[in-house]
N, C-alpha and C positions, 0 to 999 in steps of 0.2 A: 231437410237433411236426412240422409240414409241412417238407419240405426247403427250404432257402433258395435263392432264384434265383441264377444265376451273376452275381457282382458285376461282372465285366468287361462282360457283356451289358447289365446295368442301367445302368452308366456310359455306355456307347455310346448307349443309348436316350435318356438324360437330355440328353447333349450334343447329340445329333442334333436334338432338339426345340428346343434353345436357339439353334442356329446354322443352322436351316432346312436340314438335310441328312438323309440316310438313315442308319440305324444301321450299315449295312455300309460306308458311306463313312467314318464315324468310326472304325470298327474297323480299317479299312485304314490310315488316317492314324496311329492309335495304334501300330500295328505298325511303321510306318516310323520314328516318333519313338523308340520303344523300341529300334529297331535303330541309333540314332545319327544318323539323317537330320535335317537342319535344316529349319526352316520355309521359307526361300527356295527350297531345293532341291526340296522336296516340291511347293510351289506351282508352280514353273516346269517341273520335269522329271518329275513323277510324276502328271500329270493323269489318265492312264488308270487308275492304281491307286486314286486318291481320288475319281474321278468329277468332277474339275474343281474341288475346293475351292480357294478363293483364299486369299491370305496373311492377310487379315483373319479369315476363318473359322478358319484353322489356328491363328492366334495365340490366338483365343478358346478354341479347342479345347484347346490346350496348357495355357492358364491354368486352365481348369475341370478338366482332367484331374488336375492337381496337387491341387486342392481336394477333388475327389470321391474320389481315392485316399486322401488324408489322412482324410476322413470315414469311408471304409470301414475303414481301419485302426483308427480309434477305435471304430467300431461293433463290430468283432470283439473289441477289448479290453474294451468294456463288457459284451458278451454273456458273455465268459469270466469277468469278475469277478462278475456276478450269478449265473451258473450255479454258480460255485464256492461261493457262499453258499447254494445250494439254493433260490433264490427265483425262478427263471425260470418263467414261465407262457407258454402259447400266446398269450394276449392281449398280454402285455408284449413277447414276441418279435416279434409282428406290428407293434406300435407302433415298436419299435426299427428293424425292417427298413424301415418307411415313413418314418423321419425323413429329411428332405431338407436340413437344415442342422445345423451343429454345435451351435447353441443348442438346437434341439429335442432332439437326442440327449442333451445334458447335463441338460436338464430331466427326461428320463426316468430318467437315471442318478442324479440327486441323492438320492432316498430311500435308495439302496443304497451311496452313496459313503462311504468312511471319512472322518470329520470330527472336529474337536476337540470336546471336551465342550461341549454347549449347555445352556441353561436347561431345555429339554425333557428332555434326558437326565438331568439332576440330579433333575428332578421325577419321572421314572419310577423312578430309584434310590430316591427317598423314598416310593415306593409310591402315587403319585398317578395312575398310568395308569388303574386301575379307576374313579377318580372322573371322569376325562374321559369314559370310556366310559359311565358311568352317566348323566351329564348329557345326552350325545348320545342315549341310549336313552329317557329319560323326560323329555319336555319339560314335563310338568305339574308335576313335582317342583321344589321350591325348591332351587337349587344351593347356597345357604348352608346349608340343613338337611343336604343330602347331604355337604357339605364337613366338617361337624362330626364326622362319623365317621372322618375321616382325620387328625385332629390327633395328632401324635406329638412325640417329643423334637426331631426334625428339622423338623417342620411345626408351628410354634408356635401358629397360630390359623387361623380359617376364611379370612381374607384370604390368608394364605400358601398355603393349600390351593387356593383358587380361582385364585390367580396361577399356581400350578404347572399346574393343569388348563388354564388359558388358554394357557400356553406350549406345552403338548403339542398342543393343538388347532391353534394358530397355526402350529406347525412342520409339521403335516400339510397345512395349507392352502398354506404356502410351498413345499411339495414336491409339490403337486398339478400335474402336467404339463399336464393338460387345462385346468385353471383358468387357469394362467399363459399358455397359448397363447391362450385367449379374451380375457384381459385385454390381452395384447400387441396382438392384432388390434384391440381397441377403441381402445387408445391410438394405434396407427398411423393409424386411420381418423378419430378424432374429437378427439384431443388437440391442443392448441396449444402451440407453442414460444414461450416468452416470455423476454425479456431486459430487464434493468433496470440502470441505472448504480448503482454502489455509492456510498454517501454520501461526499461530499467528493472524488470522483474526476472530477467533471465537466470541470474544466480540463485536467488531465493526460491524460484519455482522450478529448479532443475529436475525435480521428480516428474514434472509434467512436460519434459522436453520433447516427448513423442508428439505433442500436440501444439508445439510452438508455431508451426506453419502447416496445419493439417486441413485436408478437405476430402470429403467422401459423400456419396449419395445419401440424402436424408432417409429415404425409404428403406435402405438396407443397413443403416448404421447399427452395429452390434450394441447390445445393451451395456456391456461392460465398458466399451469405449465412450458411450454417451455419458455414463455416470462419472467416468474419469474426467471428462471435459466439464461437466457440470460442477464437479468438485473444484477443479482448477479455476473456474469462473467465480465460484462462491468464496474461494480463498484469496481472490484478488490477483491471480496470475494470468488468466486467459480472458479473451473476449470471444463470444460466440455469436454467430449470425447464420441466417439462411440466405443463400445466393441463388438467383435464377437469372439466366441470360446476362452474366456479368460483363460480357463484351459487347452487348447490344447498345446501339446508339439510343440516347434519350427518346422516349416515345415509341421505340420500335420493339420493345420486349413483348413476350407473349402475354404476360400478366396485364400489362397496360392495354394491350390490344383487346383483351377480354373485358376490361373495364369500359373501354370505348364502345365495344359492342353492346354493352348494357345500355348505353345512351344512344345507340344507333348512329354513331358518328360516321359520316361518309366524307368523301372528298367533295365538299360543296362550298357553301358560302362562309361568311365570317362567323356565323353562329357555330358551324361545325368546328372551325379552327379554335374558337374559344372553348367549346365543350371538350375538345381533345386535350387542351391544356388543363382543364378542370379534372378530366379523367386521370391524367398523369399525376397531378397534384394529390388527388384523392388516393391513388395507389401508394404514393411515396409517404404521405403524411398520416393517412388513416388506415387503409386496408393492410398494407404490408406490415406495419408495426403490430397491429392487433392480431393478424393471422400468424405472424412469427411467434408471438407470445403463446397463442393457442397451440401451435404445432410443437413448440418447445415443451409445453406442458404435456402434450400427447406423447412426445418422445420420452420424456421423463417417466410418464406412467407406463409406457411400453417397456422401458429399461427396468423400471422397478418390478414390473410383473416378472420379467426374466430373472432378475436377481432374487426375488422371493421364491420363484420356482426352483432355482438352482440351490438356494439355501435349504429349502424344504427337502429336496431330494438328498442332499448331502447329510442333513440332519437325520433323515430316516435311515440312511445307510449306517451312520455312526451309532444310532440307537439300536439298530438291529445287528450290530457287529457281534462277532463270535464271543461268547462269554467263556472265561477260563474255568468257571464253575466253582463249586464249594471246596476250595483248597486254601490252606493256611497261606497268607500272603503278607509280605512286607512292603509297605509303601514308603518310597523315598522322595521327599520334596527337596531337590538340590538347592544349595545356596553356597556362597563363598564366605563372605564376612560373617553372616548370621548363622552359618552352619547348615548341615544337611539334617532336615527334620525326618524322624523315623517313626513309623507306626506299624505295629503288627496286628493283623486281624485274623480271627480264626475262620474256619470253613463257613460259618454263618454270617461273617462280616462283623462280628463283635470285636471291639478293640480290647486286646489283652495286654499290650505294653507299648509305651512310647519312649522316645529318647531323642537327643540332639547330639550329633557328632560334628567335629571340626577338623576335617582332613585337609582343608585348604587354608590359604592366607586368611587371617594373620597367624593363626595358631599352628597350622601345619601338623596336626596330630594324626597323621595317616595311620600309624600303627594302632593307636588307641581307638580310632574310628573303626578300623577293620576288626579289631578284637571285640568291640561292642556288637557290631553287626553279626559277627560269627557266633557270639554267645547267644544272641537272640534267635538266630537260625536254628541252632542246636536245641535250645530250650523249648521252642514252640513248634518244631518240626516244619519250618517254613518251606513251602514247595514252590512259591513264585515270588519274585522280587519285581515290583513295579517301580520304575524310575521316571519321574516327571521330566518332560522334554524341554524345560526352560533353562535359565542360566545355570551353568556348571553341570549340565546334564551329561555331556560326554566324559567330563572328568570323573563324575560320580559313577558312570557306567564302567569306566576303566578300573576305578577303585574296586568295584564289585567283582569285575571279571578277574582281577588279580587275586581277590579274596577267594573266589570260587575255585581257582586253580590250586589253592593251598588246602582246601577242605579235603579230608580223607574220604575214601569210598567213591564208587562210580555214580551213585544217585545223588545229584546235587540240585539245588534250586535252579529254576529257569529264570533268567532276567529278561525283562521286557521293558522297552521304552514306551511310555504311555503319554498321550496328550494331556497336559495339565490345564488346558483352556477352561476357564471358568472355576477352577479349584479355589483361587483366591477370593472370587466373588462368593462362592458357597461358604468359605471359611468365616467370612465376616457377616454372614446372613443371620437373621433371627432364627431361621430353621436350624442352622448348625449350632447356635447357642443353646437352643432347646434340646438338641440331640446330645451335645457334649458340654454341659454347663461348667464342668470342672476341667475342661481341656483347653490349653492355650490356643489362641486363634491360629498361630503359626503351625501347630501340629494337626489341626483339623484338615488342612490341605493334604497332608501325607495320608490321612485316613481315606480321604476322597479318592486319591490316586490309587490306593490299594484296592478299594472297593470297585472302582470303575473297571479294573482289570477282571475282577471276579464276575461282575455282571454290569456291563456298561449301561444298560437300560435302567436298572433299578437305581443306579447312582446318578446318572445324568438328568433324570427327571427332577432332581432336587435343585437344579441350576436353571436359571432363566435361559430359555433356548438361545436368545440373542447373544449370550455370553459364552457360548460353546465354541464359537470361532470357526465355523465351516461355511461362512457366507462370503459374498463378494460385495463390497461397498454397502454392508448391511446398515451402517450408520447414516447412509445418505438416502435411504428409502423411507416411505411413510411407516412410522413405527407402529401405528395401530394395525395397519394391514399386515405388516410383517408379523407382529405378535399373534394376530388371529390365525394366520396361515401356519405358523410354527406350532401353535397350540394344537391345531388340527393334526399336524404330522405326529406330534408326541402322542396324542390320543390314539391315532391309528396304530402306531407302533406298539404301544402298551397293550392294546386289545388284541393285536395280532399274536402276541406272545402269550398273553394270559398272566394272571397274577395269583400268587399263593396267598389266600385270604388270611392265613394264620401267621405269616411272617412278613408280609408287605408293610412298608412304611406308609405313613399318611400321605406323603407327596406322591407315592406310586399309586396308592388306592384312589387318590383324587383324580387321576387321569383315566380311571376306568369309566366306561360309558354309564351315564346316569348317576354318578356319585358326586364328584366335586369336592372342594376343600373342606367345607363345613361337615358334610356327611362322612368324609374320610376320617376326620378327627373323632367323630362320634363312634365310628366303627372301631377304631383303635382303642378308644376309652372303654368301650363295651368289652373288647377282647382282653384288655388289661384287668378289668374288674371280674369278669365271669369266666375267663380262661378261653382256650382255643374253641373255634366253632367246630361242632361235630358234623354238621351238614350245612349245605347252602340254605336250606329252609330256615335255619336258625337266624339268618340275617333279618328276617321279618320281626325278630324280637328287639332289634336295634331301634332306639328312639328316632323318630322322624324318617325311617326308611320304610316307605309304604309299598304297595303292590306295583305301582308304576316304576319306581326306582329299582325294585327287585327284578322286574321283567327286563329292564335295560342292562343291568349289571351282572346278573347271576351267571350267564353263560361264559363270562370272561374271568370269573373267579374260580380258583382251583382249591380243593382240599385233598391233598394226597393222603392216603391211608385212613380216610374217614369211614363213617358208618356206611355211606352210600358210595360204591365204587365209581358210579357215573359222575360224582362230584369232582373227581380228579381229571375229568375230560372236558372238552369244549361243547359237549352235548348240552343243550339248554334244558332246564328242568321241565319246561312245558312239553318237551318231546321225549321224556323218559319212557312213556308207555310205548312209543314206537321203538325205542332202543330195546326195551324188554321183549317185544314181539320178535325182533330180529334175533336176540339171544335165544329165545325159546325155539325158534326155527332151526337153530344150529344144534339144539339138544345138548348144550354145554352150560356150565356155570359161568357167570359173567367174568369172574376173575380168571378162570381157566381159559376163557375165550380171548381175553386180553393178552394172556401169556402165549397163546397159540391161535392166531387169527385165521388160520387156513380155511376153516369152514365158511367164513364170511365171503370169500372170493367166489363161492359157488352160488351166491344168492342173487336174485334179480330185483333191483330197487323198486320196480313198478309194483311188485307184489305187496309192498308195505306202504305205498302211498295212499293217502285218503284225501278228503276234501280240504283238510286243514294243512296237512304236511305233504307236499308234492315230492316228485322225484329228486329235485335238487337237494332238498333237506335230507331225504333218505340217503342220498349218496354221501353227503357230509357226515352223517351219523356212521355209515359203514366205514368211511375213511378214518374217522376218529376212533372207532372201536378197534380198528386194525392197528393203529399206533396212538393209543390214548395219551393225551397231554404232550404230544410231540412238540418240540421247540423248533420253530421255523428258521432259527438263526443258524449260520454255517458253523463248521467245526473250527476250533481254536487253533491258530498258528501265529507265529511271530516272525518279525524281520530281524536279520542279523547285520548290524552295522560293521563296516570294515575298520579294522584296527589301524590307527595312525591317521585316519581321515576324520578330524574332529573340528576343523575350522574351514571356512570357505577358501582360505589360502592353501589348504592341503590338497585341493582338487586339481586334477590335471585332465586335460581333454583326452578322451578315450577310456578313462577309468570305467570299469563295470562294477556297479554297486547295487546293493539291495536296500530297499526302503519301503516306507508305508505311505500309501496315498492319504493325504490329510484333507484334501479339498478338491472338488471337481467343479470347474467352471465351464461356460459355454465354449471357451477358447482352448481348453486343455485341462490337465490335472497337475496339482501340486504334490510333490513327494518329499517326505522327510527322509533325508539320507544321513542325518546325524551331524550336521555342521551348523546348527542353530539358524539355518536359513533354508526354507523349502526351495527345491528346484522345480522348474516348470517343464512339463512335457506338453509341448504344443499339440493341438488336436491333430496336426499333420504328422506328428511323430509318435502317435500312440500305437500304430499297427502298420503292417506292410500292405495296407489297403486303404481305400477312402473311408474315413470315419466322419459321419455327419454330427453325431452327438457323442461326446466323450463318455457318457454313461453307458454307451453300448459296449465299452471295453473295460472300464474301471469304475470302482465306486470307493467312497471313503472307507478306509480301514483295510483295503487290499494290500497285500505284500507283493511287490513287483521288483523286477530287475531292470535297471536303467543304465544308460551309458552317458557320460558327460560329453556334451557337445561344445559348450561355451561357458566361460566363467568371467563375469564382469564384477570384480571385487569392489571398485568404488561405488557402484550402484547396487551392490548386493544382489545380483541377478545370476541365476544358474540355469542354463538351458540343458535339458536332458532329452534323451530319445529312448523309446521302447522298440523301435524298428530293428529288425534283425538284419536288414540289408544296409544299415548305416555304416559309414566309415569309422575308423578309430580302432585302436588296439586295446587289448585288455591290460591296462596298467594298474588295476586295483591290487593293492597289497593283500595277500592272503593271511588268514589267521596264523600267527606265529612267525610271519615273515617280518622283515625290517619295515618299520613304519615310514611314512612319507617324509617325516622330519625326525631328526635324531632324538634319542633319549626317552621315547614314549612307547616302546614296545611292550609286549606282555612280559610276564615274569621271566627273567633270564636265569634265575637261580634254579638249580635242581634239574635232574634229567627229565626229558620229555617222556610222557606216557607213564610216569610212575607217580606214586603218591608222596614221594620224598620231597618235602618242601624246601630244603636248603636251610641255611642259617637263619635268615630273617623269618622264613616260614615257621621254623621250629619255635622261635621266640613268640611269634603271633599265636600259634596254637597253644602255647603255654599260657599266654595272657588270656586267651578265651577260656581255658579251663579254670583259671583263677577267678574269672568273673562268673 
């Protein structure tokens, strides 16, 4: 047998082709990963080593590396097992070496795999192997006549003999790797995935009505539709199957023809006729069911890959959403019977006061609630009001809007509706209990809502990514794979922004490259004991934080206003000498240069490159010195919901509304327009041009203008469009205009444009002063 190629080299070549890179780039990245380097560190600080592979390429590389190494380990085990049986051949070894998926490898191993006793084994034990060989060898002979010579005490008649021969031949077909590969390819290309409602399940399974009689090509089935059908089947409402040649007469389908071809069935004697029947039986009873299971698993995996990818992208957009910044913020967690929970945090996120107000049923203390909120706004100089988007969100928003209209002066707090997904999970978590041991669970959610407006990234890292609610069918996918992928997204987002070493919470520090939860707790404990870190180098004084961890994390940690100005930037300490050479070439003090970076633009990066730090790193240093510690996140802006549009029943076709993108799927984007039910902008309605990927146009957190196209109240479905060429008129009520349904307009008392609040407003202001 020819010597097998180097597995590591093979893996590098495969991955390189998949991520559009060179094998040597992949090999270098693999060496760094094996040495304990993290993806963010490699992407940012080892560009010379990898030839500039970005974080997306590196994540894909790391994922595929795990799979291909597992495949290689299994390949070696299979080779060992077959060789031990003395059945390895050059041809088989070549096929095993060429297998590119675990499924292909297992197909090749199947004939040699130890398995429980089968009907074919029993037939061979009963001496029927020669009968199967005889039928295959002499197609002119009558199988029944041949079978008569094999009747024994164990084989009672010719039918039993022929059944045994059939089992032996069928098992050979079921273990024919080449045949199974060709059949799989046929099904992938030409089969249709069909779903049907189970008898009597129409009413209970109404939410799956789109799939009650559904059929589409298997190969192009979108992941979200596949997961919907799988859920419908798992919940007992749908049946799923693969169909190929549904109208073909028995024995005339392409799949059966391929099975017959594997037996070289021709139009000949009685042996061919019998073998044709065996081929059809084998397809229906053995091959079709097993291949259907395989391909359904393949479809689920493909759909899960898509769902995880979409979830990851949405999560990244949400984590990197615009922060409102260090401003005093009031968080409101709306509720009806249990009241609206209130928490005020200062510019640093510290909780300064909490309360619970009851403006709705059953207490209906609207005046008291507004007086309490107004007093808190004045007392703490509240600049932002974050309102959770759950139950009673619009009612709470209206209460706040009415209150703001009564407040004197032109500078008033800005109200923002914030996604509260995951806030309740955080409130009841051990982390929240440690952070707020004396705060009621219900009030912790209001704190989280306020803080996630100030800095979404810093607050959302405290919540398990799966609970943030920006995925599609996230509970139907492999939870381990989902968790691993989302953890990678969080890590990349945190390291892209950078973390203030002296203010970051332990959960945020835990996401920094090279740190992790245990070391993060140790850093916070050291900080609490010894005070703020003066320099990045002081990290080496932290227990259990050695040179390797320091190398990985240092560049992503910031110390604004510290002893070393470069500690406030993303320049890695290992490259400080290069940065100082650049500063010296400008003839300016470092702090002066950071204030006025004009001289930097005249420098040539190649003049500062050396054997260790090449042009890519020098360019990064120049960019960082020009805008040190810059935040890659966009500027903060908010959506304004339309007055009087608070429930799905308030919507009218043609209304033009403003909303916030909450989720982006392969088929479109979901937009919160303030009616407790997100509307869908189908991918075909995102722009006045063809859009292949919705992420080309929108991302989670975007503020967009949409027009209502269709409203299905019973099914709680809202169709929206962002196309400018769409039909429909602008029926949306404007601020201050009459609402869509009576009695819910803004304040009617007092003249417009003045600070005069009217009778009720005067009473409210008086109550605020008393409080």
